[in-house]
DSSP file (Angstrom, degrees, kcal/mol; ACC not computed):
  #  RESIDUE AA STRUCTURE BP1 BP2  ACC     N-H-->O    O-->H-N    N-H-->O    O-->H-N    TCO  KAPPA ALPHA  PHI   PSI    X-CA   Y-CA   Z-CA
    1    1 A M     >        0   0    0      0, 0.0     4,-2.1     0, 0.0     5,-0.2   0.000 360.0 360.0 360.0 -31.4    5.9    0.4    2.1
    2    2 A K  H  >  +     0   0    0      2,-0.2     4,-1.8     1,-0.2     5,-0.2   0.904 360.0  45.3 -65.8 -38.7    8.8    1.1    4.4
    3    3 A Y  H  > S+     0   0    0      2,-0.2     4,-2.7     1,-0.2    -1,-0.2   0.879 110.2  54.6 -77.8 -31.9   10.9    2.7    1.6
    4    4 A G  H  > S+     0   0    0      1,-0.2     4,-2.0     2,-0.2    -2,-0.2   0.943 110.3  48.2 -58.5 -45.4    7.8    4.8    0.4
    5    5 A L  H  X S+     0   0    0     -4,-2.1     4,-1.6     2,-0.2    -2,-0.2   0.789 112.0  47.9 -54.2 -40.0    7.5    6.1    4.0
    6    6 A Q  H  X S+     0   0    0     -4,-1.8     4,-3.5     2,-0.2     5,-0.3   0.939 111.6  50.0 -67.5 -46.6   11.2    7.0    4.2
    7    7 A R  H  X S+     0   0    0     -4,-2.7     4,-2.0     1,-0.2    -2,-0.2   0.880 110.3  48.6 -66.9 -38.3   11.0    8.7    0.9
    8    8 A A  H  X>S+     0   0    0     -4,-2.0     5,-2.2     2,-0.2     4,-0.8   0.874 113.2  51.7 -63.6 -42.1    7.8   10.8    1.9
    9    9 A K  H ><5S+     0   0    0     -4,-1.6     3,-0.7     1,-0.2    -2,-0.2   0.965 110.6  44.9 -60.1 -52.1    9.7   11.7    5.1
   10   10 A K  H 3<5S+     0   0    0     -4,-3.5    -2,-0.2     1,-0.3    -1,-0.2   0.913 117.9  44.0 -59.4 -41.4   12.8   12.8    3.3
   11   11 A E  H 3<5S-     0   0    0     -4,-2.0    -1,-0.3    -5,-0.3    -2,-0.2   0.541 108.6-129.2 -83.1  -7.7   10.7   14.9    0.7
   12   12 A K  T <<5 +     0   0    0     -4,-0.8    37,-1.0    -3,-0.7     2,-0.3   0.942  63.9 127.0  57.1  49.4    8.6   16.2    3.6
   13   13 A V  E   < -A   48   0A   0     -5,-2.2     2,-0.3    35,-0.2    35,-0.2  -0.902  44.1-156.5-132.8 163.9    5.3   15.2    1.9
   14   14 A T  E     -A   47   0A   0     33,-2.9    33,-2.6    -2,-0.3     2,-0.4  -0.957  17.1-130.8-132.8 150.1    2.2   13.2    3.0
   15   15 A S  E     -A   46   0A   0     -2,-0.3     2,-0.4    31,-0.2    31,-0.2  -0.823  21.1-171.7-101.7 145.5   -0.4   11.4    0.7
   16   16 A K  E     +A   45   0A   0     29,-2.5    29,-3.2    -2,-0.4     2,-0.2  -0.977  35.5  73.7-137.3 148.2   -4.0   11.9    1.2
   17   17 A G  S    S-     0   0    0     -2,-0.4    27,-0.2    27,-0.2    -2,-0.0  -0.735  77.4 -69.0 134.7-176.2   -6.9   10.0   -0.6
   18   18 A T        -     0   0    0     25,-0.4    25,-0.4    -2,-0.2     2,-0.2  -0.918  34.9-146.0-111.7 122.0   -8.5    6.8   -0.7
   19   19 A P        -     0   0    0      0, 0.0     2,-0.5     0, 0.0    22,-0.2  -0.592  15.7-143.7 -74.7 140.5   -6.7    3.5   -2.0
   20   20 A H  B     -C   40   0B   0     20,-2.1    20,-2.5    -2,-0.2     2,-0.4  -0.951  26.0-178.1-110.5 126.6   -9.2    1.1   -3.8
   21   21 A V        +     0   0    0     -2,-0.5    18,-0.1    18,-0.2    16,-0.0  -0.918  26.1 173.5-126.5 149.5   -8.2   -2.5   -3.0
   22   22 A N        -     0   0    0     -2,-0.4    16,-0.2     2,-0.0    14,-0.1  -0.515  24.2-166.5-147.2  73.7   -9.6   -5.9   -4.1
   23   23 A P        -     0   0    0      0, 0.0     2,-0.4     0, 0.0    14,-0.2  -0.293   4.8-151.9 -70.9 151.0   -7.2   -8.5   -2.8
   24   24 A E  E     -D   36   0B   0     12,-3.3    12,-2.6     0, 0.0     2,-0.4  -0.943  20.0-115.1-121.2 145.4   -7.3  -12.0   -4.0
   25   25 A V  E     +D   35   0B   0     -2,-0.4    10,-0.3    10,-0.2     3,-0.1  -0.626  28.3 179.1 -77.8 126.5   -6.2  -15.1   -2.1
   26   26 A V  E    S-     0   0B   0      8,-3.6     2,-0.3     1,-0.5     9,-0.2   0.860  70.9  -8.3 -90.1 -49.7   -3.2  -16.8   -3.5
   27   27 A T  E     -D   34   0B   0      7,-1.3     7,-2.9     2,-0.0    -1,-0.5  -0.974  65.0-171.5-145.1 157.4   -2.8  -19.6   -1.0
   28   28 A A  E     +D   33   0B   0     -2,-0.3     2,-0.2     5,-0.2     5,-0.2  -0.984  10.6 165.1-151.9 137.3   -4.5  -20.2    2.3
   29   29 A T        -     0   0    0      3,-3.2    -2,-0.0    -2,-0.3     3,-0.0  -0.755  57.0 -87.4-130.5-172.6   -3.9  -22.6    5.1
   30   30 A S  S    S+     0   0    0     -2,-0.2     3,-0.1     1,-0.2    39,-0.0   0.558 126.6  31.6 -78.8   3.0   -5.3  -22.5    8.6
   31   31 A D  S    S+     0   0    0      1,-0.3    39,-2.7    38,-0.0     2,-0.3   0.422 121.4  35.9-127.2 -11.1   -2.4  -20.4    9.9
   32   32 A E  E     - E   0  69B   0     37,-0.2    -3,-3.2    43,-0.0     2,-0.4  -0.996  50.5-168.4-153.3 147.9   -1.4  -18.2    6.8
   33   33 A V  E     -DE  28  68B   0     35,-2.4    35,-3.3    -2,-0.3     2,-0.4  -0.996  10.6-154.6-131.0 133.4   -2.9  -16.5    4.0
   34   34 A K  E     -DE  27  67B   0     -7,-2.9    -8,-3.6    -2,-0.4    -7,-1.3  -0.964  19.5-168.9-113.5 136.6   -1.0  -15.1    1.0
   35   35 A L  E     -DE  25  66B   0     31,-3.2    31,-2.4    -2,-0.4     2,-0.3  -0.863  12.0-168.6-126.3 143.6   -2.7  -12.3   -0.8
   36   36 A Q  E     +DE  24  65B   0    -12,-2.6   -12,-3.3    -2,-0.3     2,-0.3  -0.969  14.8 164.0-129.1 152.1   -2.2  -10.3   -4.1
   37   37 A D  E     - E   0  64B   0     27,-1.7    27,-2.9    -2,-0.3     2,-0.5  -0.986  38.3-132.3-155.5 161.3   -3.8   -7.2   -5.3
   38   38 A C  E     - E   0  63B   0     -2,-0.3    25,-0.2    25,-0.2     2,-0.2  -0.862  35.0-153.3-113.2  94.2   -3.5   -4.4   -7.8
   39   39 A V  E     - E   0  62B   0     23,-1.9    23,-1.8    -2,-0.5     2,-0.9  -0.415   3.3-143.6 -71.0 131.4   -4.0   -1.5   -5.7
   40   40 A D  E     +CE  20  61B   0    -20,-2.5   -20,-2.1    21,-0.2     3,-0.3  -0.861  27.1 166.4 -98.2 103.1   -5.6    1.7   -7.4
   41   41 A G    >   +     0   0    0     19,-2.6     3,-1.5    -2,-0.9    18,-1.0  -0.055  37.4 117.4 -98.9  29.4   -4.0    4.7   -5.9
   42   42 A T  T 3  S+     0   0    0      1,-0.3    -1,-0.2    16,-0.2    19,-0.1   0.583  71.9  60.1 -79.0  -8.9   -5.2    7.1   -8.6
   43   43 A D  T 3  S+     0   0    0    -25,-0.4     2,-0.5    -3,-0.3   -25,-0.4   0.317  85.5  97.1 -94.0   6.5   -7.1    8.9   -5.9
   44   44 A W    <   -     0   0    0     -3,-1.5    15,-0.9   -27,-0.2     2,-0.3  -0.800  48.9-177.5 -95.9 128.3   -4.1    9.7   -3.9
   45   45 A L  E     -A   16   0A   0    -29,-3.2   -29,-2.5    -2,-0.5     2,-0.3  -0.925  24.0-119.6-124.6 155.7   -2.4   13.1   -4.1
   46   46 A Q  E     -A   15   0A   0     -2,-0.3     8,-2.1    11,-0.3     9,-0.9  -0.764  27.1-171.8 -95.9 141.5    0.8   14.4   -2.4
   47   47 A Y  E     -AB  14  53A   0    -33,-2.6   -33,-2.9    -2,-0.3     6,-0.2  -0.970  23.5-116.4-136.8 151.6    0.7   17.3   -0.1
   48   48 A K  E >   -A   13   0A   0      4,-3.6     3,-1.7    -2,-0.4   -35,-0.2  -0.237  40.0-103.3 -73.6 171.1    3.5   19.4    1.6
   49   49 A L  T 3  S+     0   0    0    -37,-1.0    -1,-0.1     1,-0.3   -36,-0.1   0.708 121.9  62.6 -74.5 -14.5    3.6   19.3    5.4
   50   50 A N  T 3  S-     0   0    0      2,-0.1    -1,-0.3     1,-0.0    -2,-0.0   0.397 123.2-105.4 -85.3   1.7    2.1   23.0    5.4
   51   51 A G  S <  S+     0   0    0     -3,-1.7     2,-0.1     1,-0.3    -2,-0.1   0.241  76.8 137.0  92.8 -11.9   -1.0   21.4    3.7
   52   52 A E        -     0   0    0      1,-0.1    -4,-3.6    -5,-0.1    -1,-0.3  -0.392  63.2-103.6 -65.8 141.0   -0.3   22.7    0.2
   53   53 A L  B     -B   47   0A   0     -6,-0.2    -6,-0.3     1,-0.2    -1,-0.1  -0.485  23.9-155.2 -64.9 127.7   -0.7   20.5   -2.8
   54   54 A K  S    S-     0   0    0     -8,-2.1     2,-0.3    -2,-0.3    -1,-0.2   0.881  70.4 -35.9 -62.7 -42.2    2.7   19.3   -4.1
   55   55 A N        -     0   0    0     -9,-0.9    -1,-0.2     2,-0.1    -9,-0.1  -0.908  54.1-108.7-162.7-172.4    1.4   18.7   -7.4
   56   56 A D  S    S+     0   0    0     -2,-0.3    -3,-0.0    -3,-0.1   -11,-0.0   0.027  71.9 124.7-119.5  30.2   -1.7   17.5   -9.1
   57   57 A V        -     0   0    0    -11,-0.1   -11,-0.3     1,-0.0    -2,-0.1  -0.808  53.7-143.2 -91.8 107.2   -0.2   14.2  -10.3
   58   58 A P        -     0   0    0      0, 0.0   -16,-0.2     0, 0.0   -13,-0.2  -0.179  21.3 -99.0 -67.3 169.4   -2.5   11.3   -9.0
   59   59 A G        -     0   0    0    -18,-1.0     2,-0.2   -15,-0.9   -17,-0.1   0.086  39.2-131.9 -69.4-171.0   -1.1    8.1   -7.8
   60   60 A S        -     0   0    0    -19,-0.1   -19,-2.6   -21,-0.0     2,-0.4  -0.596  22.3 -78.8-134.8-165.2   -1.1    5.0   -9.9
   61   61 A H  E     +E   40   0B   0    -21,-0.2    25,-3.3    -2,-0.2    26,-0.6  -0.814  50.5 172.9 -92.2 138.2   -1.8    1.2  -10.0
   62   62 A F  E     -E   39   0B   0    -23,-1.8   -23,-1.9    -2,-0.4    23,-0.1  -0.980  33.0-110.2-150.0 148.1    0.7   -1.0   -8.3
   63   63 A K  E     -E   38   0B   0     21,-0.4    20,-2.6    -2,-0.3     2,-0.4  -0.376  30.1-164.6 -69.5 138.2    1.0   -4.5   -7.4
   64   64 A V  E     -EF  37  82B   0    -27,-2.9   -27,-1.7    18,-0.2     2,-0.4  -0.990   6.4-169.7-132.7 129.4    0.9   -5.6   -3.7
   65   65 A D  E     +EF  36  81B   0     16,-2.3    16,-2.8    -2,-0.4     2,-0.3  -0.951  16.0 172.1-112.4 138.2    1.9   -8.9   -2.1
   66   66 A A  E     -EF  35  80B   0    -31,-2.4   -31,-3.2    -2,-0.4     2,-0.4  -0.993  23.1-157.3-147.7 153.3    1.0   -9.7    1.5
   67   67 A R  E     -EF  34  79B   0     12,-1.6    11,-3.0    -2,-0.3    12,-1.3  -0.996  10.4-164.5-136.3 129.0    1.2  -12.5    3.8
   68   68 A V  E     -EF  33  77B   0    -35,-3.3   -35,-2.4    -2,-0.4     2,-0.4  -0.941   8.5-164.5-121.5 129.5   -1.2  -12.7    7.0
   69   69 A L  E     -EF  32  76B   0      7,-2.9     7,-2.3    -2,-0.5     2,-0.5  -0.899  21.3-117.3-115.5 144.1   -0.4  -15.1    9.9
   70   70 A R  E     - F   0  75B   0    -39,-2.7     2,-0.5    -2,-0.4     5,-0.2  -0.696  22.8-173.0 -81.9 130.3   -2.6  -16.3   12.7
   71   71 A N  E >   - F   0  74B   0      3,-4.2     3,-1.9    -2,-0.5     2,-0.6  -0.866  64.7 -62.8-122.8  89.2   -1.4  -15.4   16.0
   72   72 A G  T 3  S-     0   0    0     -2,-0.5    -2,-0.0     1,-0.3     0, 0.0  -0.546 120.5 -15.8  60.0-112.7   -3.7  -17.2   18.4
   73   73 A T  T 3  S+     0   0    0     -2,-0.6     2,-0.4    -3,-0.1    -1,-0.3   0.444 125.6  82.8 -94.9   0.1   -7.0  -15.8   17.7
   74   74 A V  E <   -F   71   0B   0     -3,-1.9    -3,-4.2     2,-0.0     2,-0.4  -0.861  66.2-141.5-116.3 139.3   -5.8  -12.7   15.8
   75   75 A W  E     -F   70   0B   0     -2,-0.4     2,-0.4    -5,-0.2    -5,-0.2  -0.849  25.6-177.4 -90.4 131.3   -4.7  -12.3   12.1
   76   76 A K  E     -F   69   0B   0     -7,-2.3    -7,-2.9    -2,-0.4     2,-0.5  -0.999  30.9-118.3-139.9 136.6   -1.7  -10.0   11.7
   77   77 A V  E     +F   68   0B   0     -2,-0.4    -9,-0.2    -9,-0.2     3,-0.1  -0.594  32.9 174.1 -71.4 123.6    0.0   -8.9    8.5
   78   78 A S  E     +     0   0B   0    -11,-3.0     2,-0.3    -2,-0.5   -10,-0.2   0.587  66.5  29.4-107.7  -9.3    3.6  -10.3    8.8
   79   79 A Y  E     +F   67   0B   0    -12,-1.3   -12,-1.6     2,-0.0     2,-0.3  -0.983  58.3 170.0-149.7 128.2    4.7   -9.2    5.1
   80   80 A L  E     +F   66   0B   0     -2,-0.3     2,-0.6   -14,-0.2   -14,-0.2  -0.898   4.5 178.7-142.4 113.4    3.6   -6.3    2.9
   81   81 A Y  E     -F   65   0B   0    -16,-2.8   -16,-2.3    -2,-0.3     2,-0.7  -0.960  10.3-164.6-122.0 121.5    5.4   -5.4   -0.2
   82   82 A M  E     -F   64   0B   0     -2,-0.6   -18,-0.2   -18,-0.2   -78,-0.1  -0.895  16.8-147.1-102.3 104.6    4.2   -2.6   -2.5
   83   83 A H        -     0   0    0    -20,-2.6     3,-0.1    -2,-0.7     4,-0.1  -0.187  35.1 -81.3 -69.5 163.8    5.8   -2.8   -5.9
   84   84 A E    >   -     0   0    0      1,-0.1     3,-1.1     2,-0.1   -21,-0.4  -0.080  63.7 -70.6 -64.4 172.0    6.6    0.6   -7.8
   85   85 A A  T 3  S+     0   0    0      1,-0.2   -23,-0.2   -23,-0.1    -1,-0.1  -0.318 116.2  27.9 -64.6 140.9    3.9    2.4   -9.7
   86   86 A G  T 3  S+     0   0    0    -25,-3.3    -1,-0.2    -3,-0.1   -24,-0.2   0.485  75.8 128.9  89.9   0.2    2.6    1.1  -12.9
   87   87 A T    <         0   0    0     -3,-1.1   -25,-0.2   -26,-0.6    -2,-0.1   0.514 360.0 360.0 -78.9  -2.1    3.3   -2.6  -12.0
   88   88 A C              0   0    0    -27,-0.5    -1,-0.2   -49,-0.1   -26,-0.2   0.407 360.0 360.0-155.6 360.0   -0.2   -3.6  -12.8
């Protein structure tokens, strides 16, 4: 995600739309949950900073791996990796 945000900043674009997620639990303990998903980003489009549509090419499907850790009574994402487009 970090690299995608850096690239968007460099290209001066922003993405708008709704990602469709359906994560599955890979492993779980009382303090850690590992998740995996195939995010559907086909409703995402990129826009220039002035609001104009960059192009009409929608997003893609991509694999996502995540880890969530318990911090007291709160769960926080400690790891999130969004693989490249077309990985699932």
